[in-house]
C-alpha positions in Angstrom: -0.5 16.6 -4.9 -1.2 19.4 -7.4 1.5 21.9 -8.0 0.8 25.5 -6.9 0.5 27.8 -9.9 3.2 30.1 -8.7 5.7 27.2 -8.4 4.8 25.5 -11.7 7.7 27.1 -13.6 10.3 25.4 -11.3 9.3 22.0 -12.6 10.3 20.5 -15.9 7.8 20.8 -18.7 7.3 17.0 -18.9 6.8 16.7 -15.1 3.4 14.8 -15.4 5.1 12.1 -17.6 8.1 11.9 -15.2 5.9 11.6 -12.2 3.7 8.9 -13.8 6.8 6.9 -14.9 8.4 7.0 -11.5 5.3 6.1 -9.5 3.8 3.4 -11.8 6.5 2.0 -14.1 9.6 2.1 -11.9 7.9 1.7 -8.5 5.0 -0.5 -9.8 2.4 1.4 -7.8 4.1 0.9 -4.4 5.9 3.2 -2.0 9.7 2.8 -2.5 10.3 3.0 1.3 7.5 1.1 3.0 5.9 -0.7 0.2 2.3 0.5 0.6 0.2 0.1 -2.5 -1.2 3.1 -4.3 -5.0 3.6 -4.2 -5.6 1.0 -1.5 -7.0 1.6 1.9 -4.7 0.1 4.5 -5.0 -0.5 8.2 -2.2 0.9 10.3 -1.3 1.7 13.9 -0.2 5.3 13.5 3.5 4.5 14.3 4.4 3.2 10.8 3.2 -0.4 11.2 0.6 -1.4 8.6 -1.3 -4.5 7.5 -0.2 -5.9 4.1 -3.4 -7.4 2.7 -1.7 -9.3 -0.2 0.9 -11.0 2.0 -1.4 -11.2 5.1 1.4 -9.9 7.4 2.2 -6.7 9.4 4.9 -4.5 8.1 6.9 -1.6 9.6 7.7 1.8 8.2 10.5 0.3 6.1 8.4 -2.6 4.6 9.9 -5.3 6.8 7.8 -8.0 8.5 7.0 -7.4 12.1 5.1 -9.4 14.8 1.3 -8.9 15.1 0.3 -6.2 17.5 -1.8 -7.0 20.6 -5.6 -7.1 20.0 -6.3 -4.1 22.2 -4.4 -1.6 20.0 -6.8 0.6 18.0 -6.5 0.3 14.2 -6.8 3.2 11.8 -7.3 3.2 8.1 -6.0 5.5 5.4 -6.1 5.6 1.7 -2.6 5.5 0.2 -1.7 8.0 -2.4 1.7 7.9 -4.1 3.6 11.1 -4.8 6.8 11.7 -6.8 9.2 13.2 -4.3 12.5 15.0 -5.1 15.2 13.6 -2.8 17.2 16.9 -2.8 14.0 19.1 -2.6 14.8 20.8 -5.9 11.9 20.4 -8.3 14.1 21.4 -11.3 16.6 18.6 -10.6 15.2 15.3 -11.8 18.6 13.7 -12.4 19.8 11.3 -15.0 17.2 8.6 -15.4 15.2 10.3 -12.7 17.4 9.0 -9.8 16.6 12.1 -7.8 12.9 11.3 -7.8 11.3 8.6 -5.7 7.7 7.3 -5.4 6.6 7.8 -1.7 3.3 7.4 0.1 2.0 10.4 2.0 3.6 9.2 5.3 7.0 8.6 3.9 6.9 11.8 1.9 6.1 13.8 5.1 8.9 12.1 7.0 11.4 12.7 4.1 10.4 16.4 3.9 10.3 17.1 7.7 13.8 18.7 7.9 13.0 20.9 4.9 9.6 21.9 6.4 11.2 22.9 9.7 13.9 24.9 7.9 11.2 26.8 6.0 9.2 27.5 9.2 12.3 28.9 10.9 13.0 31.2 7.8 9.4 32.4 7.8 9.4 33.2 11.5 12.7 35.0 11.2 11.5 37.0 8.2 8.3 38.0 10.1 10.3 39.1 13.1 12.7 41.1 10.9 9.8 42.8 9.1 8.1 43.5 12.4 11.3 45.1 13.7 11.8 47.1 10.6 8.4 48.6 10.1 6.4 48.3 13.4 9.1 48.3 16.1 9.5 45.2 18.3 7.7 42.1 17.0 5.1 41.1 19.6 6.1 37.8 21.2 3.3 35.4 22.2 
């Protein structure tokens, strides 16, 4: 995912090289949580289970083998894109030997960032309510 221009100065100057090394050298082009391969279109069930084409088995959201689903379950497809994710949500902190950065597919990245996203949503809503109270009186509730 591209970095927003206003956030670019938070990242190290060699971030593109770090990201490439983490995703393709250390992780060998696979998600480090579930094992999905970068650039491939995989079939999945929407709950984390996905079809591993190379091994011809179903895997769960942690990359472990699971039994085949019933035939009536609808299958979805998605193209896997690896991202370099900061484990502590601090883009400036890459850690020694990049231990704070992990290669994650889009599903695992969203699951990892969920608490941080919720925290930011709460802060944004509180800030809006405070500004509404300060300048326009009571903030209209919907």
